[in-house]
C-alpha positions in Angstrom: 93.8 125.3 105.3 94.3 122.0 103.7 95.2 119.0 105.8 97.6 116.8 103.7 98.4 114.4 106.5 97.9 110.7 105.7 98.1 107.8 108.2 99.3 104.6 106.5 98.8 102.6 109.8 101.2 100.7 112.0 102.8 104.0 113.1 103.6 105.4 109.7 102.1 108.9 109.6 103.0 111.2 106.7 102.8 115.1 106.7 101.8 114.8 103.1 101.4 111.9 100.6 104.6 112.4 98.6 107.6 110.1 98.9 110.8 109.6 96.9 111.2 106.3 95.2 114.1 104.1 96.2 117.1 104.2 93.9 116.3 107.7 92.5 117.1 109.9 95.4 120.3 108.4 97.0 120.1 108.7 100.7 118.4 112.1 100.5 121.6 114.1 101.5 122.6 114.2 97.8 119.6 116.5 97.3 120.0 118.8 100.3 121.2 121.8 98.2 118.5 121.2 95.6 115.2 120.9 97.5 113.7 121.0 101.0 114.0 117.5 102.4 112.0 118.3 105.5 108.8 119.0 103.5 108.4 115.4 102.1 106.1 112.7 103.4 109.0 110.3 103.3 112.4 109.7 101.8 112.9 106.1 100.8 116.6 105.5 100.6 118.4 103.4 97.9 118.2 99.6 98.1 120.0 98.2 101.0 121.3 94.6 101.2 123.0 92.5 103.9 126.4 92.5 102.2 127.9 95.2 100.0 127.1 94.9 96.3 129.1 96.3 93.4 126.1 96.3 91.1 126.1 95.4 87.4 128.8 96.3 84.9 128.5 99.5 82.8 126.7 100.6 80.7 123.7 100.2 83.0 121.4 103.0 82.1 119.8 103.9 78.8 117.3 106.6 77.7 114.2 105.4 75.9 111.2 107.2 74.4 109.3 108.7 77.4 111.3 106.8 79.9 114.6 105.1 80.8 116.1 101.7 81.4 118.3 100.9 84.3 120.2 97.9 85.4 122.2 99.3 88.3 121.8 96.1 90.3 121.3 97.4 93.8 124.8 98.8 94.2 125.3 99.7 97.9 127.8 99.3 100.7 125.6 97.0 102.9 123.3 97.4 105.9 126.1 97.8 108.4 127.6 100.7 106.5 124.2 102.3 106.3 123.7 101.9 110.1 127.2 103.3 111.0 127.8 105.9 108.4 124.6 107.0 106.6 121.9 106.9 109.3 123.7 109.3 111.7 123.8 111.9 108.8 120.1 111.7 107.8 118.3 110.9 111.0 117.7 114.6 111.7 115.3 115.0 108.7 111.8 115.9 109.7 110.5 113.7 106.9 110.1 109.9 107.5 113.2 107.9 106.6 112.2 104.5 105.1 114.8 101.9 104.1 114.3 99.8 101.0 115.5 96.2 101.8 116.5 93.6 99.3 118.3 90.3 99.3 119.3 87.2 97.4 117.9 84.8 99.9 115.0 85.0 102.5 117.6 85.0 105.3 119.2 88.1 103.7 116.0 90.0 104.0 115.5 88.8 107.5 118.9 89.7 108.8 118.9 93.1 107.1 115.5 93.9 108.7 116.6 92.6 112.1 119.7 94.9 112.1 117.6 97.9 111.0 115.1 97.3 113.7 117.7 98.7 116.2 117.3 102.2 114.7 114.5 104.1 116.4 114.4 106.7 113.7 113.3 104.3 110.9 109.5 104.0 111.2 109.2 101.6 108.2 111.0 99.5 105.7 110.0 98.8 102.1 110.7 95.1 101.3 111.8 94.9 97.6 110.6 91.6 96.1 110.4 93.1 92.7 113.8 94.3 91.4 114.3 93.0 87.8 118.1 93.8 87.8 119.6 91.1 90.0 120.4 87.5 89.1 119.0 86.1 92.3 116.4 87.1 94.8 114.5 90.4 93.9 111.9 89.8 91.3 112.2 86.0 91.7 110.4 86.3 95.0 107.8 88.7 93.8 106.4 86.8 90.8 104.7 84.1 92.8 102.3 84.2 95.7 104.4 81.6 97.6 107.6 83.5 97.2 106.0 86.8 98.1 104.4 85.3 101.2 107.6 83.6 102.3 109.6 86.8 102.4 106.9 88.9 103.9 106.1 86.4 106.7 109.8 85.9 107.5 110.5 89.7 107.7 107.3 90.3 109.7 108.7 88.1 112.5 111.7 90.4 113.1 110.5 93.8 112.0 108.3 95.5 114.7 107.1 98.6 112.8 105.4 99.4 109.5 106.1 96.9 106.8 105.7 98.0 103.2 106.1 95.5 100.4 107.1 96.7 96.9 105.4 94.7 94.2 106.5 93.7 90.7 104.4 94.5 87.6 105.9 91.6 85.8 103.2 89.2 86.8 99.9 87.9 85.3 97.7 89.1 88.2 99.2 91.6 90.6 96.1 91.5 92.8 96.9 87.9 93.8 100.4 88.9 94.9 99.0 91.9 96.8 96.5 89.7 98.7 99.3 87.2 99.4 101.5 89.7 101.1 98.6 91.3 102.9 97.8 87.9 104.4 101.4 87.4 105.4 101.6 90.6 107.5 102.3 93.5 105.2 101.0 96.9 106.5 101.0 98.4 103.0 102.0 97.7 99.4 103.8 99.9 97.0 103.5 99.5 93.2 104.7 99.3 90.6 108.4 98.6 90.4 110.0 98.8 86.9 108.9 96.7 83.9 111.4 94.4 82.4 112.5 96.0 79.1 115.3 96.1 76.5 116.8 98.5 74.0 119.1 97.7 71.1 121.9 99.9 69.6 121.3 99.1 66.0 124.6 100.7 64.8 126.7 98.5 67.1 124.1 95.7 66.8 124.2 95.0 70.5 122.0 95.8 73.6 122.5 99.2 75.2 122.7 97.6 78.7 125.5 95.3 79.8 122.8 93.0 81.3 120.8 93.1 78.0 117.5 93.7 79.9 116.7 96.2 82.6 114.0 98.0 84.4 111.8 100.4 82.4 110.5 103.5 84.2 109.2 106.9 83.4 106.0 108.4 81.8 105.7 105.5 79.4 104.6 103.1 82.1 102.2 105.4 84.0 98.9 104.2 82.4 99.7 100.6 83.2 100.8 101.4 86.7 97.6 103.4 87.4 95.6 100.5 86.2 97.4 98.1 88.5 97.1 100.5 91.5 93.3 100.7 90.8 93.0 97.0 90.7 95.0 96.4 93.9 93.3 99.1 95.8 90.0 97.3 95.3 91.5 93.9 96.2 93.2 94.6 99.5 92.3 96.4 102.8 95.7 97.8 103.5 97.0 101.1 102.1 98.4 101.2 98.6 101.3 103.5 97.6 101.4 104.3 93.9 104.4 104.9 91.7 105.4 104.6 88.1 106.0 107.5 85.8 104.8 110.3 88.1 106.3 113.5 86.7 104.1 116.1 88.4 101.2 116.7 90.7 98.6 116.0 88.0 100.1 112.5 87.4 100.2 111.9 91.2 96.5 112.8 91.5 95.6 110.1 88.9 97.1 107.5 91.2 95.4 109.0 94.3 92.0 109.0 92.7 92.6 105.5 91.6 93.2 104.4 95.2 96.7 105.3 96.3 96.9 106.7 99.8 100.4 108.1 98.9 102.7 108.2 95.9 106.4 107.8 95.2 108.3 109.9 92.7 111.3 108.3 90.9 112.5 109.1 87.4 111.2 112.7 87.6 114.0 113.4 90.2 116.6 113.0 87.4 114.8 115.7 85.4 113.7 118.1 88.2 115.5 117.6 91.5 112.6 119.4 93.2 109.9 117.4 91.5 108.7 116.1 94.9 108.1 119.5 96.4 106.5 120.7 93.2 104.1 117.8 93.5 103.3 118.5 97.2 102.5 122.1 96.2 100.3 121.0 93.3 98.3 118.6 95.4 97.7 121.3 98.0 96.6 123.8 95.4 94.3 121.1 93.8 92.6 120.5 97.2 92.1 124.3 97.6 90.6 124.6 94.1 88.2 121.7 94.8 87.3 122.9 98.4 88.9 119.8 99.9 90.0 120.4 103.4 91.2 116.9 104.2 93.4 115.1 101.6 92.4 111.6 102.8 88.8 112.1 101.7 89.8 112.0 98.0 91.9 108.8 98.1 90.2 106.2 95.9 87.4 108.5 94.8 87.1 106.6 91.5 86.1 103.4 93.4 83.1 105.0 95.2 
């Protein structure tokens, strides 16, 4: 038997290290007929803001070589809608439900987190200080130590359970940001969010996206994401959650060996709706083949 359990601390215990990445899996219920939602480590629901957001104008997605660009812009119906309409429909899942929280101002993050704190079935939130597709807030906070610390510290005061902070790769030194949020109360960090990118339609001589630039994800970013996870895992004492171009179990294992205690799968969900479960099964088989009985013992094996 292989024990795939992983404890990320502050009450967040996963039955296995595989999560969904926010914005790629809806609220989970959209995938109910396509995969077994109860077998995941966690479902991280789409970005949630204080007030409803319409998102950016279309077109807001574009395929690129070995990846995709998106500029959805955190479209959602707001935290109150989530609490009243969505949460009652998904709280029965055996997998952990984690809410990705974003905002234009620090006070937006705080109030959203405060309202979510009333839900006893949400063991953690993921504070998104790294979205490149909004005009205010988002990545603006995550590109400086001061901004990252300000949001983390403010949310920490109102959120009583596990606090995960999602980091931006669009910085000079991601380890500085990671240490800043660790010092401000984060229980874990997740990285990386999308890279700022752009694609041009040469026949129409205009950008593919209405916003011109957007977030690049998919296999093309994986080697850079792994490098950043490896650096951050050596720089902080809190758990690291890795993401960025993970398409299968082998990809996930690269992040795990580099120091990720758990992983998130995003773009792959658009290709294979059961990519998460396939990854869980691959990791379990890998542990068997290597005579590993406890998954946690191979986290960060490259750094030993």
